[in-house]
C-alpha positions as CSV (number, residue, x, y, z in Angstrom):
1,M,21.5,-104.3,81.2
2,P,18.7,-101.8,82.0
3,R,16.1,-101.1,79.3
4,F,14.8,-97.6,78.7
5,L,11.6,-96.1,77.2
6,T,12.1,-92.9,75.2
7,M,9.0,-90.9,74.5
8,I,9.2,-88.4,71.6
9,R,6.9,-85.7,72.3
10,V,5.8,-83.2,69.6
11,D,3.4,-80.3,69.4
12,E,0.8,-81.5,66.9
13,K,-0.5,-78.0,66.2
14,N,3.0,-76.8,65.2
15,A,4.2,-80.0,63.3
16,P,5.4,-79.4,59.9
17,E,2.7,-80.1,57.3
18,G,3.5,-83.1,55.3
19,G,5.7,-84.5,57.9
20,P,9.4,-85.5,57.8
21,S,11.4,-84.7,54.9
22,P,13.0,-87.4,52.7
23,E,16.4,-86.5,53.9
24,M,15.1,-86.4,57.6
25,E,13.6,-89.9,57.0
26,Q,16.9,-91.2,55.5
27,R,18.9,-89.7,58.6
28,M,16.4,-91.4,61.0
29,G,16.7,-94.7,59.1
30,E,20.4,-94.7,59.2
31,L,20.5,-94.0,63.0
32,L,17.9,-96.8,63.7
33,E,19.9,-99.2,61.6
34,E,23.0,-98.2,63.6
35,M,21.2,-98.8,66.9
36,T,19.8,-102.1,65.8
37,K,23.4,-103.3,64.6
38,A,24.7,-102.1,68.0
39,G,22.0,-104.3,69.7
40,V,20.8,-101.3,71.6
41,M,17.3,-101.0,69.7
42,L,14.6,-103.4,71.0
43,D,11.6,-101.6,69.5
44,T,10.5,-98.2,67.9
45,A,7.6,-96.8,66.3
46,G,5.7,-93.7,65.4
47,L,2.2,-93.1,66.7
48,T,-0.9,-92.1,65.0
49,P,-2.3,-88.5,65.8
50,T,-4.3,-87.9,69.0
51,S,-7.4,-87.4,66.7
52,A,-7.2,-91.2,66.2
53,G,-6.7,-92.0,70.0
54,T,-8.8,-92.5,72.9
55,R,-8.2,-91.9,76.7
56,A,-9.6,-94.1,79.6
57,H,-9.7,-92.3,82.9
58,W,-10.4,-93.8,86.4
59,E,-11.5,-91.4,89.2
60,G,-13.8,-91.8,92.0
61,G,-14.7,-95.4,91.2
62,E,-16.0,-94.3,87.8
63,L,-14.4,-95.0,84.3
64,S,-14.7,-92.5,81.6
65,V,-13.6,-92.9,77.9
66,T,-12.9,-89.8,75.6
67,D,-12.0,-90.1,72.0
68,G,-9.4,-87.6,70.6
69,P,-8.2,-85.2,69.6
70,F,-7.0,-84.0,73.0
71,T,-7.0,-80.1,72.5
72,E,-5.6,-79.4,76.1
73,A,-2.5,-81.2,75.5
74,K,0.3,-79.0,74.0
75,E,2.9,-81.8,73.8
76,V,1.9,-85.3,72.9
77,V,3.7,-88.5,72.6
78,G,4.4,-88.9,68.7
79,G,6.7,-91.9,68.8
80,Y,8.7,-94.2,71.1
81,S,11.6,-96.5,71.4
82,I,12.6,-99.3,73.7
83,S,16.4,-99.5,74.0
84,Q,18.9,-101.6,76.1
85,C,21.7,-99.5,77.1
86,K,24.7,-99.9,79.8
87,D,23.2,-96.9,81.6
88,K,20.9,-93.8,81.5
89,A,23.8,-91.8,80.2
90,E,24.1,-94.0,77.0
91,A,20.2,-93.9,76.5
92,I,20.3,-90.1,76.7
93,E,23.1,-90.1,74.1
94,W,21.2,-92.1,71.6
95,A,18.1,-90.0,72.2
96,G,20.0,-86.8,71.6
97,R,21.3,-88.2,68.3
98,F,17.8,-89.1,67.3
99,L,16.6,-85.7,68.0
100,K,19.5,-84.3,65.9
101,T,18.1,-86.2,62.8
102,H,15.2,-83.8,62.7
103,D,15.1,-80.7,60.4
104,P,15.8,-77.4,62.2
105,Y,12.3,-76.3,62.0
106,W,11.0,-79.1,64.1
107,T,10.5,-78.8,67.8
108,V,10.8,-82.2,69.4
109,T,11.5,-83.3,72.9
110,A,12.7,-86.8,74.2
111,E,11.7,-88.0,77.6
112,V,14.1,-91.0,78.7
113,R,12.9,-93.0,81.5
114,E,14.3,-96.4,82.7
115,I,11.9,-99.4,82.7
116,A,11.3,-100.7,86.3
117,E,12.1,-104.4,86.2
118,A,10.1,-106.7,88.3
């Protein structure tokens, strides 16, 4: 069965102060538990803010390293999951269900991509 990487993109500048509500955290936890029991969820985690990140860039034979925050980025990857689904449609369905766990004042995007197998 194919594996999929889902990247959860958020706008750090407009993310609600204080993070997710307790109700939202509960909805997320219940969905992640359902996905785990269904054998779909392989791994998932939230990521630290870009202020704690570092970028390494290779160009013209030179390596540069830049510490965050990365002000030019409007949307950043705030979390990810790796799932094993029968097809991309199923992976998108799970991603949509995850987005719907968010409170209405959040703006969140899920990018779903199949993992290329060697």
